[in-house]
N, C-alpha and C positions, 0 to 999 in steps of 0.2 A: 312762194312757192308753185313749182311748177305742176301744171295740169295732169292728170292722169289721161292714159291713150285709153279709150274702149272701145272693145272690137264684139264684134257679136258672131260667132262661123256657126252655119249648120251643114253639117256633112252629107254624104249622099244617102246616109240612112235617117236623116231627119233628126239626128243628134245634136243639141245644142249647147255649145260652150260660149261662156261670156270672160272676157279675158280683158284684165286691167293691166294696163303697163305704167309703170312708172320708175325714171331712172334707178338700176339697180333691184328692183323687185319686179315680176310676173305673177298674177294671181289668175287661176283657171279655177271657174265655177262650173259643174254641169248644170242647167237649166230644164228641166221637166218641159216638153212642149207644149203643155197645156197653158204653162205660165210663161210662156216667150211674149204671147202678144200684149200681156200687161206689161212685161218689160219692155217692148219697143213702145207702148203709150207713156213710159214714165221715164226712161233713160233716154240720153242723147249719145248716140255713139258715134263715134270718129269713123268707122267703117264697119260695113256688114257684108259677109261674104255668104252666100247661098250657092254650094254646089250644085243642090238638085235643080236651080232654074240655071246655073253657070252665070251668076251676078256677082257682082260685086258694087256696092254704093259708095261713095267716100264721102262725107260731110264734108265739104269743102269751107265750110262757114268759119273754122278756126284756122284754114291755112290760108286765109287771103282769096279765096276764089269766089 
């Protein structure tokens, strides 16, 4: 079975969205900022986008990097 792609997006107002994508389905979850640190400790994200920091972090462990 195909592994889902996990993305964490922080918008300019520090609103956090956890996106899970698998072929044919996308799930968008709003995460309170207070819970985000715990989520970062427990989940392995494929991509983290932080607009306030103007950064993108790609976990290329899954992509041969």
